[in-house]
MARBA-3410 file (N, C-alpha, C, O; in Angstrom, 1 decimal):
147
1.8,-15.7,14.0,2.5,-15.1,12.8,1.9,-15.6,11.6,1.4,-16.7,11.7 ~ 2.0,-14.9,10.5,1.0,-15.2,9.2,2.3,-15.6,8.5,3.4,-15.0,8.6 ~ 1.9,-16.9,7.8,2.7,-17.5,7.0,2.9,-16.9,5.7,2.0,-16.1,5.4 ~ 4.0,-17.1,4.9,4.2,-16.5,3.6,3.2,-16.6,2.7,3.0,-15.7,1.9 ~ 2.2,-17.9,2.7,1.5,-18.1,1.6,0.3,-16.9,2.1,-0.2,-16.4,1.1
-0.1,-16.6,3.0,-1.3,-15.8,3.3,-0.5,-14.2,2.9,-1.2,-13.3,2.5 ~ 0.6,-14.1,3.0,1.1,-12.6,2.6,1.0,-12.8,1.2,0.6,-11.8,0.6 ~ 1.3,-13.9,0.4,1.1,-13.7,-1.4,-0.4,-13.6,-1.4,-0.8,-12.8,-2.3 ~ -1.2,-14.3,-0.7,-2.8,-14.2,-1.1,-3.1,-12.8,-0.9,-3.9,-12.3,-1.8 ~ -2.6,-12.0,0.2,-3.2,-10.6,0.4,-2.5,-9.4,-0.5,-3.0,-8.3,-0.9
-1.1,-9.9,-0.8,-0.3,-9.1,-1.9,-1.1,-9.2,-3.2,-1.0,-8.2,-3.9 ~ -1.8,-10.3,-3.7,-2.3,-10.5,-4.8,-3.5,-9.6,-4.8,-4.0,-9.2,-5.8 ~ -4.1,-9.4,-3.8,-5.4,-8.4,-3.6,-4.8,-7.3,-3.9,-5.2,-7.0,-5.0 ~ -3.9,-6.7,-3.5,-3.5,-5.5,-3.8,-2.9,-5.4,-5.2,-3.1,-4.4,-5.9 ~ -2.3,-6.2,-5.5,-1.7,-6.2,-7.0,-3.4,-5.9,-8.0,-3.5,-4.9,-8.7
-4.2,-6.8,-7.8,-5.4,-6.5,-8.5,-5.9,-4.9,-8.3,-6.4,-4.3,-9.3 ~ -5.8,-4.4,-7.1,-6.0,-3.0,-6.9,-5.1,-2.0,-7.9,-5.5,-1.0,-8.5 ~ -4.0,-2.5,-7.8,-3.0,-1.9,-8.7,-3.6,-1.9,-10.0,-3.7,-0.8,-10.6 ~ -3.9,-2.8,-10.4,-4.5,-3.1,-12.1,-5.8,-2.2,-12.2,-6.0,-1.5,-13.2 ~ -6.6,-2.2,-11.0,-7.5,-1.1,-11.1,-7.0,0.2,-11.6,-7.5,0.8,-12.5
-5.9,0.7,-10.7,-5.4,2.0,-10.7,-4.9,2.1,-12.4,-5.2,3.1,-13.1 ~ -4.1,1.1,-12.7,-3.6,1.3,-14.1,-4.5,1.1,-15.1,-4.0,1.5,-16.2 ~ -5.6,0.6,-15.1,-6.8,0.9,-16.3,-7.5,2.1,-16.1,-8.5,2.3,-16.9 ~ -7.3,3.1,-15.2,-7.8,4.2,-15.0,-6.5,5.4,-15.2,-6.5,6.6,-14.8 ~ -5.6,4.9,-15.9,-4.4,6.0,-16.2,-3.7,6.3,-14.8,-2.9,7.3,-14.8
-4.0,5.6,-13.6,-3.1,6.0,-12.6,-1.7,5.3,-12.4,-1.6,4.2,-12.9 ~ -0.9,5.8,-11.7,0.3,5.0,-11.2,-0.3,3.7,-10.7,-1.4,3.8,-10.0 ~ 0.3,2.5,-11.0,-0.5,1.3,-10.7,0.1,0.9,-9.3,1.0,0.1,-9.2 ~ -0.6,1.5,-8.1,-0.3,1.2,-6.7,-1.5,0.6,-5.9,-2.5,1.3,-5.9 ~ -1.5,-0.3,-5.3,-2.7,-1.2,-4.7,-2.6,-1.3,-3.2,-1.4,-1.4,-2.7
-3.5,-1.3,-2.4,-3.4,-1.7,-1.2,-4.8,-2.4,-0.6,-5.9,-2.1,-1.1 ~ -4.4,-3.3,0.4,-5.6,-3.7,1.2,-4.8,-3.7,2.6,-3.6,-3.7,2.9 ~ -6.2,-3.7,3.4,-5.9,-3.6,4.7,-6.7,-4.9,5.2,-7.9,-5.0,4.9 ~ -5.9,-5.8,6.1,-6.5,-6.9,6.7,-6.6,-6.8,8.1,-5.9,-6.0,8.6 ~ -7.5,-7.4,8.7,-8.0,-7.6,10.4,-8.4,-8.9,10.5,-9.1,-9.3,9.6
-7.9,-9.6,11.4,-8.5,-10.9,11.8,-8.1,-12.1,10.5,-8.7,-13.2,10.4 ~ -7.3,-11.7,9.7,-7.1,-12.6,8.7,-8.1,-12.5,7.1,-8.3,-13.3,6.2 ~ -8.7,-11.2,7.3,-9.6,-10.8,6.0,-9.5,-9.4,6.0,-9.2,-8.6,6.9 ~ -9.8,-9.3,4.5,-9.7,-7.8,4.3,-10.7,-7.0,4.6,-11.8,-7.6,4.4 ~ -10.8,-5.9,5.0,-11.7,-5.2,5.6,-11.5,-3.6,4.8,-12.3,-2.7,5.0
-10.6,-3.4,4.0,-10.4,-2.3,3.3,-9.2,-2.4,1.9,-8.2,-3.1,1.8 ~ -9.8,-1.7,1.0,-9.0,-1.8,-0.3,-8.9,-0.4,-0.8,-9.7,0.4,-0.6 ~ -7.7,-0.1,-1.5,-7.4,1.0,-2.1,-6.5,1.1,-3.2,-5.5,0.4,-3.3 ~ -6.7,2.2,-4.1,-5.6,2.2,-5.5,-5.3,3.7,-5.7,-6.0,4.6,-5.2 ~ -4.4,3.9,-6.4,-4.2,5.4,-6.6,-5.4,5.8,-6.9,-6.2,5.0,-7.3
-5.7,7.3,-6.7,-6.8,7.9,-7.2,-6.3,9.5,-7.4,-7.2,10.4,-7.3 ~ -5.1,9.8,-7.7,-4.5,11.1,-7.5,-5.2,11.8,-8.8,-5.8,12.8,-8.6 ~ -5.2,11.2,-10.2,-5.4,11.8,-11.1,-6.9,12.3,-11.4,-7.3,13.4,-11.9 ~ -7.7,10.9,-11.1,-9.0,11.1,-10.9,-9.7,12.1,-10.1,-10.8,12.7,-10.4 ~ -9.1,12.1,-9.0,-9.8,13.1,-7.9,-8.8,14.5,-8.0,-9.1,15.5,-7.4
-7.9,14.4,-8.6,-6.9,15.7,-8.9,-6.5,16.1,-7.5,-7.0,17.1,-7.1 ~ -5.7,15.3,-6.7,-5.6,15.4,-5.4,-4.2,14.5,-5.2,-4.4,13.3,-5.4 ~ -3.0,15.0,-5.0,-2.0,14.5,-4.6,-1.8,13.5,-3.6,-1.0,12.6,-3.5 ~ -2.9,13.8,-2.5,-2.7,13.0,-1.3,-3.3,11.6,-1.4,-3.3,10.8,-0.5 ~ -4.1,11.3,-2.9,-5.3,10.4,-2.8,-4.4,9.0,-3.2,-4.9,8.2,-4.1
-3.1,8.7,-2.4,-2.6,7.7,-2.6,-3.4,6.3,-2.3,-4.4,6.3,-1.6 ~ -2.9,5.1,-2.8,-3.6,3.9,-2.5,-3.6,3.6,-1.0,-4.6,3.1,-0.5 ~ -2.5,3.8,-0.2,-2.6,3.5,1.3,-3.3,4.4,2.0,-3.9,4.0,3.0 ~ -3.3,5.7,1.6,-4.3,6.8,2.2,-6.0,6.5,2.0,-6.9,6.8,2.7 ~ -5.9,5.7,0.7,-7.4,5.3,0.6,-7.8,4.1,1.5,-8.8,4.1,2.2
-6.9,3.2,1.4,-7.1,2.2,2.2,-7.4,2.4,3.7,-8.3,1.8,4.3 ~ -6.6,3.3,4.4,-6.6,3.5,5.7,-7.9,4.3,6.0,-8.4,4.2,7.1 ~ -8.3,5.1,5.0,-9.2,6.0,5.5,-10.6,4.5,5.4,-11.4,4.5,6.3 ~ -10.7,3.7,4.4,-11.9,3.0,4.4,-11.6,2.1,5.7,-12.5,1.8,6.5 ~ -10.2,1.5,6.0,-10.1,0.5,7.3,-10.6,1.6,8.6,-11.3,1.0,9.5
-10.3,2.7,8.7,-10.9,3.6,9.9,-12.5,3.7,9.9,-13.0,3.6,11.0 ~ -13.4,3.8,8.8,-14.4,4.0,8.9,-15.2,2.5,8.8,-16.4,2.3,9.0 ~ -14.6,1.7,8.5,-15.1,0.1,8.6,-15.1,0.0,10.4,-16.1,-0.1,11.2 ~ -14.0,0.1,10.8,-13.9,-0.1,12.2,-14.2,1.0,13.2,-14.1,0.9,14.5 ~ -14.6,2.0,12.7,-14.8,3.0,13.7,-13.9,3.6,14.7,-14.2,3.9,15.9
-12.4,3.6,13.8,-11.3,3.9,14.9,-10.4,4.6,14.1,-10.3,4.2,12.9 ~ -9.6,5.8,14.6,-8.6,5.9,13.8,-7.2,5.3,13.9,-6.2,5.7,13.3 ~ -7.3,4.3,14.7,-6.3,3.6,15.2,-6.4,2.1,14.9,-7.2,1.3,15.4 ~ -5.2,1.8,14.0,-5.4,0.5,13.1,-4.4,-0.6,13.8,-3.8,-1.5,13.2 ~ -4.3,-0.4,15.0,-2.8,-1.4,15.7,-2.9,-3.0,15.3,-2.0,-3.8,15.2
-4.3,-3.3,15.0,-4.4,-4.9,15.1,-4.7,-5.1,13.3,-5.4,-6.0,13.0 ~ -4.2,-4.2,12.5,-4.4,-4.4,11.3,-2.9,-4.5,10.2,-1.9,-3.8,10.3 ~ -3.2,-5.2,9.5,-2.0,-5.2,8.4,-2.5,-4.6,7.0,-3.5,-4.9,6.4 ~ -1.3,-3.7,6.7,-1.4,-2.9,5.4,-0.9,-3.9,4.2,0.3,-4.2,4.5 ~ -1.3,-4.3,3.1,-0.4,-4.7,2.1,-0.4,-3.6,1.2,-1.4,-3.0,1.0
0.8,-3.2,0.5,0.5,-2.3,-0.4,2.1,-2.7,-1.2,3.1,-3.1,-0.7 ~ 1.7,-2.6,-2.8,2.6,-3.3,-3.7,3.7,-2.3,-3.8,4.6,-2.8,-4.5 ~ 4.0,-1.3,-3.5,5.2,-0.4,-3.4,5.3,0.5,-2.1,4.4,1.1,-1.5 ~ 6.7,0.4,-1.8,7.1,0.9,-0.5,6.4,2.2,-0.5,6.4,3.0,-1.4 ~ 5.6,2.3,0.7,4.9,3.9,1.0,6.1,5.2,1.0,7.2,5.2,1.6
5.7,5.9,0.3,5.8,7.3,0.3,6.1,7.9,1.6,5.7,7.3,2.5 ~ 6.8,9.1,1.8,6.9,9.9,3.0,5.3,10.3,3.6,4.9,10.2,4.8 ~ 4.9,10.7,2.8,3.2,11.1,3.0,2.7,10.0,3.8,2.4,10.1,5.0 ~ 2.7,9.0,3.2,1.8,7.7,3.5,2.5,7.2,4.6,1.8,6.5,5.4 ~ 3.7,7.4,4.9,4.5,6.9,6.0,3.9,7.6,7.1,3.5,7.0,8.1
3.9,8.8,7.0,2.8,9.6,8.4,1.8,9.5,8.5,1.4,9.9,9.6 ~ 0.8,9.0,7.7,-0.6,8.5,7.8,-0.4,6.9,8.4,-1.3,6.4,9.1 ~ 0.6,6.4,8.1,0.6,4.8,8.7,1.0,5.0,10.0,0.6,4.1,10.8 ~ 2.0,6.3,10.6,2.7,6.3,11.7,1.4,6.8,12.6,1.3,6.3,13.7 ~ 0.5,7.6,12.2,-0.5,8.4,13.1,-1.6,7.3,13.1,-2.3,7.2,14.2
-1.9,6.4,12.1,-2.9,5.2,12.4,-2.4,4.0,13.1,-3.1,3.0,13.3 ~ -1.1,4.1,13.5,-0.6,3.0,14.3,-0.7,1.8,14.0,-0.8,1.0,15.0 ~ -0.8,1.2,12.3,-1.0,0.3,11.9,-0.1,-0.8,12.5,1.1,-0.4,12.8 ~ -0.4,-1.9,12.8,0.8,-2.9,13.3,1.7,-3.5,12.3,2.9,-3.8,12.6 ~ 1.2,-3.7,11.3,2.3,-4.5,10.2,1.9,-3.6,8.7,0.9,-3.2,8.1
3.3,-3.6,8.5,3.1,-3.0,6.7,3.8,-4.1,5.9,5.0,-4.5,6.1 ~ 3.1,-4.6,5.2,3.8,-5.5,4.0,3.7,-5.0,2.8,2.6,-4.8,2.3 ~ 5.0,-4.6,2.0,5.3,-4.1,0.6,5.9,-5.1,-0.2,6.4,-6.2,0.2 ~ 5.6,-4.8,-1.5,6.2,-5.5,-2.3,7.7,-5.1,-2.9,8.8,-5.6,-2.5 ~ 7.4,-3.9,-4.1,9.0,-3.6,-4.5,9.0,-2.5,-3.6,8.2,-2.1,-2.9
10.5,-2.1,-3.8,10.9,-0.9,-3.1,11.1,0.4,-4.0,11.2,0.4,-5.2 ~ 11.1,1.6,-3.2,10.8,2.6,-4.0,12.1,3.4,-3.8,12.2,4.2,-2.8 ~ 13.0,3.3,-4.5,14.7,4.0,-4.6,14.5,5.2,-4.6,15.3,5.9,-3.9 ~ 13.7,5.7,-5.2,13.4,7.5,-5.5,12.5,8.1,-4.5,12.9,9.1,-4.0 ~ 11.3,7.6,-4.0,10.3,8.3,-3.6,9.9,7.4,-2.2,9.0,7.9,-1.6
10.4,6.1,-1.6,10.3,5.7,-0.8,10.5,6.2,0.6,11.4,6.9,0.8 ~ 9.6,5.8,1.6,9.8,6.6,3.0,11.3,6.3,3.5,11.9,7.2,4.1 ~ 11.8,5.3,3.4,13.0,4.8,3.8,14.1,5.8,3.4,14.9,6.3,4.1 ~ 14.2,5.9,1.7,15.2,6.9,1.5,14.9,8.2,2.0,15.9,8.9,1.8 ~ 14.2,8.8,2.4,13.8,10.1,2.6,13.4,10.2,4.3,12.6,11.0,4.7
14.2,9.4,4.9,14.5,9.1,6.5,12.9,9.1,7.2,12.7,9.3,8.4 ~ 12.1,9.0,6.3,10.5,8.6,7.3,10.6,7.5,8.1,11.6,6.8,7.9 ~ 9.7,7.3,9.0,9.8,6.3,9.9,8.0,6.1,10.1,7.1,6.9,10.0 ~ 8.1,4.8,10.6,6.8,4.2,10.9,6.5,4.3,12.1,7.4,4.8,12.8 ~ 5.4,3.9,12.8,5.3,3.7,14.3,6.1,3.1,14.9,6.1,1.9,14.6
6.9,3.4,15.9,8.0,2.2,16.6,7.4,0.9,16.8,8.2,0.0,16.7 ~ 5.9,0.5,17.0,5.7,-0.9,17.3,5.2,-1.5,15.8,4.6,-2.5,15.9 ~ 5.4,-1.0,14.6,4.9,-1.1,13.3,5.8,-2.5,12.8,7.0,-2.4,13.1 ~ 5.4,-3.3,12.4,6.3,-4.5,12.1,6.4,-4.0,10.4,5.4,-3.6,9.7 ~ 7.7,-4.1,9.8,7.9,-4.0,8.6,8.2,-5.3,7.6,9.3,-5.9,7.8
7.5,-5.7,6.9,8.0,-6.7,6.0,8.1,-6.3,4.5,7.1,-5.8,4.0 ~ 9.1,-6.5,3.7,9.2,-5.9,2.6,9.6,-7.3,1.7,10.0,-8.4,2.3 ~ 9.5,-7.2,0.3,9.9,-8.1,-0.8,8.9,-9.2,-1.1,9.1,-10.2,-1.7 ~ 7.9,-8.9,-0.4,6.4,-10.1,-1.0,6.0,-10.0,-2.4,5.5,-9.0,-3.0 ~ 6.4,-11.0,-2.9,5.7,-10.6,-4.5,6.7,-9.4,-5.3,6.4,-8.7,-6.2
7.8,-9.4,-4.8,8.6,-8.2,-5.3,8.8,-8.0,-6.9,9.1,-7.0,-7.5 ~ 8.8,-9.3,-7.5,9.2,-9.3,-8.9,7.8,-8.6,-9.7,8.0,-7.7,-10.6 ~ 6.5,-9.3,-9.4,5.2,-8.9,-9.9,5.0,-7.4,-9.6,4.5,-6.7,-10.5 ~ 5.3,-6.8,-8.2,4.7,-5.6,-8.0,5.8,-4.8,-8.8,5.3,-4.0,-9.6 ~ 7.2,-4.7,-8.8,8.1,-4.1,-9.5,7.8,-4.2,-10.9,8.3,-3.3,-11.6
7.0,-5.1,-11.7,7.1,-5.4,-13.0,5.8,-4.4,-13.4,5.9,-3.7,-14.3 ~ 4.6,-4.4,-12.6,3.6,-3.5,-12.7,3.9,-2.4,-13.1,3.3,-1.8,-14.0 ~ 5.0,-1.8,-12.3,5.2,-0.2,-12.3,6.3,-0.1,-13.2,6.4,1.1,-13.6 ~ 7.3,-1.1,-13.8,8.1,-0.7,-14.9,7.4,-0.9,-16.2,7.9,-0.3,-17.2 ~ 6.2,-1.6,-16.4,5.8,-1.7,-17.4,4.9,-0.3,-17.7,5.1,0.4,-18.7
4.2,-0.3,-17.0,3.4,1.1,-16.7,4.3,2.4,-17.4,3.8,3.2,-18.2 ~ 5.5,2.4,-16.8,6.1,3.7,-17.3,6.9,3.5,-18.5,7.4,4.5,-19.1 ~ 7.0,2.4,-18.9,7.7,2.0,-20.3,6.5,2.3,-21.2,6.8,2.8,-22.3 ~ 5.2,2.2,-20.9,4.2,2.4,-21.8,4.0,4.1,-21.8,3.7,4.7,-22.8 ~ 4.2,4.6,-21.0,3.9,6.2,-20.8,4.9,6.8,-21.6,4.4,7.7,-22.3
5.9,6.6,-21.7,7.1,6.9,-22.3,7.0,6.8,-23.7,7.6,7.7,-24.4 ~ 6.4,5.8,-24.4,6.5,5.5,-25.7,5.9,6.9,-26.5,5.8,7.0,-27.7
END
């Protein structure tokens, strides 16, 4: 089992991706995928830049990890994402069979749990890692946007 400190290290990397998204004017969500204790893929929201509603951080990271490993299945991987995945991303996570999903902030409006989404039955879910930091970046982004 991975210790909490390792979760924090990888969530910090996901937060760095979220900050990249924010600098581009994107909703600040970031993701990294690890295998064997190291980052193999990174992603952040690119929906505005690519004019593509499917260009979420999780999708970007899953595509990069699949390309890196040469496999559509990611059973031995962990996805770290700053925000609870939406139903679309939950579907991609389900089909890629990611072994573990670790996310920071809950998404009460658009999260997969709110909308009855499911992950693969063998996928372990861990939530609340660096929740305050992950929530804060979203709150700050939308406060600035509303001004």
